[in-house]
C-alpha positions as CSV (number, residue, x, y, z in Angstrom):
1,M,28.7,-8.8,-20.0
2,E,26.1,-9.6,-17.6
3,N,25.4,-7.7,-14.6
4,I,25.5,-10.3,-12.1
5,L,23.1,-8.7,-9.9
6,N,20.5,-10.0,-12.9
7,L,21.4,-13.6,-10.5
8,R,19.1,-15.6,-7.9
9,R,21.9,-17.1,-6.2
10,E,20.8,-20.6,-7.1
11,E,21.7,-19.2,-10.9
12,L,25.5,-17.9,-10.0
13,A,25.7,-21.4,-8.1
14,K,25.5,-23.4,-11.7
15,E,27.7,-20.8,-13.2
16,I,31.0,-21.3,-11.3
17,S,32.6,-24.3,-8.8
18,P,32.5,-24.9,-6.3
19,K,29.1,-24.4,-5.5
20,F,29.4,-22.7,-2.6
21,R,31.0,-19.8,-3.5
22,A,28.0,-17.8,-4.9
23,D,27.0,-17.6,-1.4
24,Q,30.0,-15.2,-0.4
25,I,29.7,-13.3,-3.7
26,F,26.6,-12.7,-2.4
27,Q,27.7,-11.3,0.8
28,W,30.8,-9.2,-0.4
29,I,27.9,-7.9,-3.1
30,Y,24.9,-7.1,-1.1
31,Q,26.4,-7.0,2.6
32,K,29.6,-6.1,2.3
33,G,29.1,-3.5,-0.6
34,A,31.4,-4.6,-3.1
35,K,31.7,-3.2,-6.6
36,E,34.4,-4.9,-7.9
37,F,35.5,-8.8,-8.0
38,E,39.1,-7.6,-6.8
39,E,37.6,-6.7,-3.6
40,M,36.2,-10.3,-3.0
41,T,39.3,-11.4,-0.5
42,N,38.1,-15.0,0.9
43,L,37.8,-15.9,-3.2
44,P,40.8,-17.7,-5.2
45,K,42.3,-15.1,-7.6
46,K,41.9,-17.0,-10.2
47,L,38.0,-17.3,-9.6
48,R,37.5,-13.1,-9.5
49,K,39.5,-13.1,-12.4
50,E,36.9,-15.4,-14.5
51,L,33.9,-13.1,-12.6
52,A,35.8,-9.9,-13.9
53,E,35.6,-11.3,-17.4
54,R,32.0,-12.4,-17.7
55,F,30.1,-10.3,-15.0
56,T,29.7,-6.8,-14.0
57,I,29.0,-4.8,-10.8
58,E,26.3,-2.3,-12.1
59,V,23.9,-0.3,-9.7
60,P,21.9,3.1,-11.0
61,R,23.8,5.9,-10.8
62,I,22.2,8.5,-8.5
63,L,21.7,11.7,-10.6
64,N,19.8,13.9,-8.5
65,V,18.0,13.4,-5.1
66,E,15.4,15.7,-3.4
67,V,15.6,15.7,0.2
68,S,12.3,16.8,2.5
69,R,11.7,18.1,5.4
70,D,10.3,15.0,7.0
71,G,13.0,13.1,5.7
72,S,11.9,11.1,2.8
73,K,14.2,11.4,-0.5
74,K,13.2,11.5,-3.7
75,Y,16.1,9.8,-6.1
76,L,16.2,9.7,-9.7
77,L,18.4,6.9,-11.0
78,G,20.6,6.9,-14.3
79,L,20.3,3.6,-16.1
80,E,23.2,2.6,-17.9
81,D,21.0,3.1,-21.8
82,G,20.5,6.3,-20.9
83,H,17.0,6.2,-18.8
84,T,15.4,7.1,-16.0
85,V,14.1,5.9,-13.2
86,E,12.3,7.3,-9.7
87,S,12.8,5.9,-6.6
88,V,11.4,7.0,-2.6
89,L,13.7,6.7,0.8
90,L,11.0,7.0,3.3
91,P,12.1,6.5,7.3
92,M,9.0,4.6,9.3
93,K,10.7,4.7,12.1
94,G,13.8,6.0,14.2
95,E,16.4,3.9,16.2
96,E,15.6,3.7,19.7
97,R,18.4,2.7,22.4
98,N,18.1,2.4,26.4
99,E,19.6,4.1,28.5
100,K,23.1,2.5,28.5
101,G,22.8,3.7,24.4
102,E,22.3,-0.6,23.7
103,I,19.9,-0.5,20.0
104,I,16.6,-1.6,21.6
105,R,14.7,-0.4,18.3
106,E,16.2,-1.0,14.9
107,A,15.8,1.9,12.6
108,R,12.8,1.4,9.7
109,Y,12.8,3.0,6.2
110,T,10.7,1.6,3.0
111,V,12.2,1.7,-0.3
112,C,9.5,2.6,-3.2
113,V,11.0,1.0,-6.0
114,S,10.4,1.5,-10.0
115,S,9.0,-1.9,-12.1
116,Q,9.8,-0.2,-15.7
117,V,10.1,3.1,-17.2
118,G,7.3,4.8,-18.7
119,C,4.1,2.6,-18.1
120,K,1.4,1.1,-20.0
121,V,-1.7,1.6,-17.9
122,G,-1.9,5.7,-18.7
123,C,-4.1,7.2,-15.6
124,A,-5.5,9.8,-16.1
125,F,-3.5,11.9,-12.9
126,C,-0.1,10.4,-12.7
127,L,2.7,11.9,-14.3
128,T,4.9,8.7,-15.7
129,G,2.1,7.6,-18.4
130,K,2.4,10.8,-19.9
131,G,5.7,10.4,-21.6
132,G,4.1,6.4,-22.7
133,F,6.1,3.4,-21.8
134,V,9.5,2.6,-22.7
135,R,10.9,-0.3,-21.4
136,N,10.9,-3.0,-18.5
137,L,13.1,-2.8,-16.2
138,T,15.8,-5.9,-15.8
139,P,16.1,-7.4,-12.2
140,A,19.3,-6.0,-11.5
141,E,17.8,-2.9,-12.2
142,I,15.1,-3.1,-9.9
143,V,17.2,-4.5,-7.1
144,G,20.3,-2.3,-7.4
145,Q,17.8,1.0,-6.5
146,V,17.6,-0.6,-3.2
147,V,21.8,-1.6,-3.3
148,A,22.2,2.1,-4.4
149,I,20.0,3.9,-1.5
150,R,21.3,2.1,0.8
151,E,25.1,2.8,0.1
152,D,23.7,6.6,-0.2
153,N,22.2,6.2,3.2
154,G,24.8,4.1,5.4
155,I,21.8,1.7,5.8
156,P,23.5,-1.3,7.5
157,Q,22.7,-4.8,6.0
158,N,20.5,-5.5,9.5
159,R,18.2,-2.6,9.4
160,R,14.8,-3.2,8.2
161,V,13.7,-2.6,5.5
162,N,10.6,-2.8,3.7
163,I,10.9,-2.4,-0.2
164,V,7.1,-1.2,-2.4
165,Y,7.0,-2.0,-6.1
166,M,4.8,1.2,-6.0
167,G,7.3,4.0,-8.1
168,M,6.4,4.0,-12.3
169,G,5.3,1.8,-13.8
170,E,2.9,-1.0,-13.8
171,P,4.7,-3.9,-12.0
172,L,2.5,-6.8,-13.0
173,D,3.4,-5.7,-16.4
174,N,6.8,-6.8,-15.7
175,L,6.1,-9.5,-13.7
176,E,9.2,-12.1,-14.7
177,N,11.5,-9.6,-13.9
178,V,9.7,-8.5,-10.5
179,A,9.5,-11.7,-9.2
180,K,12.4,-12.4,-10.0
181,A,14.2,-9.1,-7.6
182,V,11.3,-10.7,-4.9
183,T,13.4,-13.4,-4.8
184,I,16.5,-12.1,-5.1
185,F,15.6,-9.0,-2.2
186,S,14.6,-12.4,0.2
187,D,17.9,-14.0,0.5
188,P,19.7,-14.9,3.1
189,Y,23.1,-14.3,1.8
190,G,22.1,-11.2,0.6
191,L,18.9,-8.5,2.1
192,S,17.3,-10.6,3.5
193,I,14.2,-8.9,3.2
194,S,11.7,-11.2,3.2
195,P,8.9,-11.5,1.1
196,R,5.9,-10.5,3.4
197,R,8.2,-7.2,3.7
198,Q,7.5,-6.9,0.2
199,T,4.3,-5.5,-1.3
200,I,3.1,-5.6,-5.2
201,S,0.5,-2.5,-6.4
202,T,-0.9,-3.0,-9.4
203,S,-3.4,-0.9,-11.2
204,G,-5.9,-4.4,-11.7
205,L,-4.7,-6.5,-14.3
206,A,-6.9,-9.5,-13.1
207,P,-5.3,-12.5,-15.2
208,K,-1.4,-11.2,-13.8
209,I,-3.0,-11.1,-9.8
210,R,-4.1,-15.0,-10.5
211,K,-0.9,-15.9,-12.4
212,L,1.3,-13.6,-9.3
213,G,-0.8,-15.2,-6.7
214,E,-0.4,-18.8,-8.3
215,M,3.2,-18.5,-8.2
216,D,2.8,-18.2,-4.3
217,L,5.5,-15.6,-3.7
218,G,4.7,-14.5,-0.3
219,V,4.2,-11.1,-1.5
220,L,2.1,-8.4,0.2
221,L,-1.1,-7.2,-2.3
222,A,-1.9,-3.8,-3.0
223,I,-4.7,-2.8,-5.2
224,S,-4.8,1.1,-7.1
225,L,-8.5,1.5,-6.9
226,H,-8.9,4.7,-6.9
227,A,-12.5,4.4,-7.5
228,V,-16.0,2.6,-7.1
229,D,-18.1,2.5,-9.9
230,D,-16.7,1.4,-13.7
231,K,-17.1,4.9,-15.4
232,L,-15.2,6.8,-13.2
233,R,-12.3,4.2,-13.1
234,E,-12.5,4.5,-16.6
235,R,-12.1,8.0,-16.8
236,L,-9.3,7.9,-14.4
237,M,-7.6,4.7,-15.0
238,P,-8.0,3.6,-18.8
239,I,-7.0,0.0,-18.1
240,N,-10.6,-0.6,-16.7
241,K,-11.9,-0.7,-20.0
242,A,-9.8,-4.5,-20.4
243,Y,-10.5,-5.3,-16.6
244,N,-13.3,-4.1,-15.2
245,I,-13.9,-3.8,-11.0
246,E,-15.5,-6.9,-10.6
247,S,-12.9,-9.2,-12.3
248,I,-10.1,-7.5,-10.0
249,I,-12.0,-8.0,-6.8
250,E,-12.8,-11.6,-8.3
251,A,-8.9,-12.1,-8.7
252,V,-8.3,-10.7,-5.3
253,K,-11.0,-13.2,-3.5
254,E,-8.5,-16.7,-4.8
255,F,-5.4,-14.4,-4.0
256,P,-3.6,-16.6,-1.4
257,I,-2.7,-14.1,1.6
258,D,-0.9,-14.4,5.0
259,Q,-3.6,-15.0,7.9
260,R,-1.8,-12.3,10.0
261,K,-1.7,-10.1,6.7
262,R,-4.7,-8.0,4.6
263,V,-5.1,-6.9,0.3
264,M,-4.9,-3.2,1.0
265,F,-6.7,-1.0,-1.1
266,E,-5.2,2.3,-2.2
267,Y,-7.7,5.2,-2.9
268,L,-6.5,8.2,-4.6
269,V,-9.2,10.3,-3.1
270,I,-9.1,13.4,-5.1
271,K,-11.5,16.4,-4.5
272,D,-15.3,16.8,-5.8
273,L,-14.4,13.7,-7.9
274,N,-14.5,10.5,-5.2
275,D,-15.3,12.0,-2.2
276,D,-17.7,11.9,-1.2
277,L,-19.3,9.2,1.4
278,K,-21.8,8.4,-1.0
279,S,-18.4,6.7,-2.2
280,A,-17.2,5.3,0.8
281,K,-20.6,3.6,1.7
282,R,-20.3,2.1,-1.9
283,L,-16.4,1.1,-1.0
284,V,-17.5,-1.0,1.9
285,K,-20.6,-2.7,0.0
286,L,-17.6,-3.6,-2.5
287,L,-14.7,-4.8,-0.5
288,N,-17.5,-7.3,1.7
289,G,-16.0,-10.8,2.3
290,I,-12.4,-9.4,1.6
291,K,-9.8,-9.3,4.5
292,A,-9.2,-5.8,3.4
293,K,-7.4,-2.9,4.6
294,V,-7.8,0.9,2.8
295,N,-5.3,3.3,2.8
296,L,-6.9,6.8,1.6
297,I,-3.8,9.0,-0.3
298,Y,-4.6,12.0,-1.0
299,F,-4.0,13.4,-4.2
300,N,-0.2,15.4,-5.1
301,P,-1.5,17.9,-7.6
302,Y,1.8,18.8,-10.0
303,P,1.6,21.3,-13.1
304,G,-1.1,21.0,-15.7
305,T,-3.2,18.6,-13.7
306,P,-6.9,18.7,-13.6
307,F,-7.1,17.1,-9.7
308,Q,-7.0,18.7,-7.0
309,R,-6.4,18.2,-3.3
310,P,-8.8,17.2,-1.6
311,S,-10.0,18.9,1.8
312,E,-8.7,17.0,5.1
313,E,-12.4,17.3,7.0
314,R,-13.7,15.1,3.6
315,V,-10.7,12.8,3.9
316,R,-11.1,12.4,7.9
317,A,-15.0,11.8,7.2
318,F,-14.3,9.1,4.5
319,Q,-12.4,7.5,7.2
320,R,-14.6,7.6,9.3
321,Y,-17.4,5.7,7.5
322,L,-14.8,2.9,7.0
323,L,-13.9,2.6,9.9
324,D,-17.6,2.3,11.8
325,H,-18.8,-0.2,9.2
326,G,-15.8,-3.1,9.7
327,V,-13.5,-2.0,7.3
328,L,-10.0,-1.2,8.4
329,C,-9.0,2.2,6.9
330,T,-6.1,4.4,7.2
331,I,-4.9,7.6,5.7
332,R,-1.6,7.6,4.4
333,E,1.2,10.1,5.9
334,S,1.5,12.5,3.4
335,K,5.3,12.3,2.6
336,G,7.7,14.9,0.5
337,L,5.1,18.1,-0.4
338,D,8.2,20.2,0.0
339,I,9.6,18.0,-3.2
340,S,8.7,16.5,-6.7
341,A,6.1,14.0,-4.3
342,A,4.2,13.3,-7.3
343,C,6.1,10.4,-9.2
344,G,7.1,11.2,-12.5
345,Q,7.9,15.1,-11.1
346,L,11.5,14.7,-10.5
347,K,12.1,12.8,-13.8
348,E,10.0,15.4,-15.7
349,R,12.1,18.4,-14.3
350,S,15.7,16.8,-15.5
351,S,14.6,16.1,-18.5
352,E,13.0,19.7,-19.1
353,C,16.1,21.6,-17.4
354,S,18.4,19.3,-20.4
355,L,16.4,20.4,-23.1
């Protein structure tokens, strides 16, 4: 039987009659948290029976959760075939109430989701790719990560949630399923997470960046750049041999972006490799003509890595140079340093424990 979370509401409407029942089913699953069709009491019994015979409602199982002192949570999620992926919940802003106890600002969260079991890209600094690529996740397995995490944390449907496709895997290597997940997330009868609150991060598959742009989903784009010259980037990211920095920049310039938004360039700062002002100067030149935002990320060490975390002084100096030269630049707040912060660590540790 097919997992009903794989279907867009429009697809489900073609499978049942009358079509408006698809609206109700989406509301039951995504807004009311129904796990069985029998719970959907405003549906006729005959339809509930038919749905149960044709579909399942399956979300990934929570196998392990690590909770950081800063409130972030890393989840190890089990899939139906026994494989596992990681997802992360990041509390962004807390709820605010006025003197009367009325909510004046909703709590905000970001959920980092995985798109593949393993990864083909093989970045030198990433633990996820060490075990190789296994398979793509289905739309249901992508959407189900957010469903499971929202339920585990009691986050109501109306709370503001952002989605970042920055977990395990290369999202553009699984473009069709990721694109479908984007539309399922954004459905007003479901989680109602606007595409403008969904960011797809890529290691730089230039042709797929163009294809994503042609789809015009309305999502934000993030580029995992991490180096300003091809020689270093090829060392860190072997995929650069196929799609070098120039090809990525050309594809980004063609990408449709909301006038109020920017293309994010993620720059993982590694001690004594790419944390110098010479690199900062080259980055400014590289991004000339692009409405860009640079997000500097401290490298999070993990056992066995040859790379080291940079000093705060070097990262701050790098940021100041970019800001002084007209490039919007932020430093990602380090979260979860007291837990398995790097992608793949929780999965790796759990695998070792099971041996």
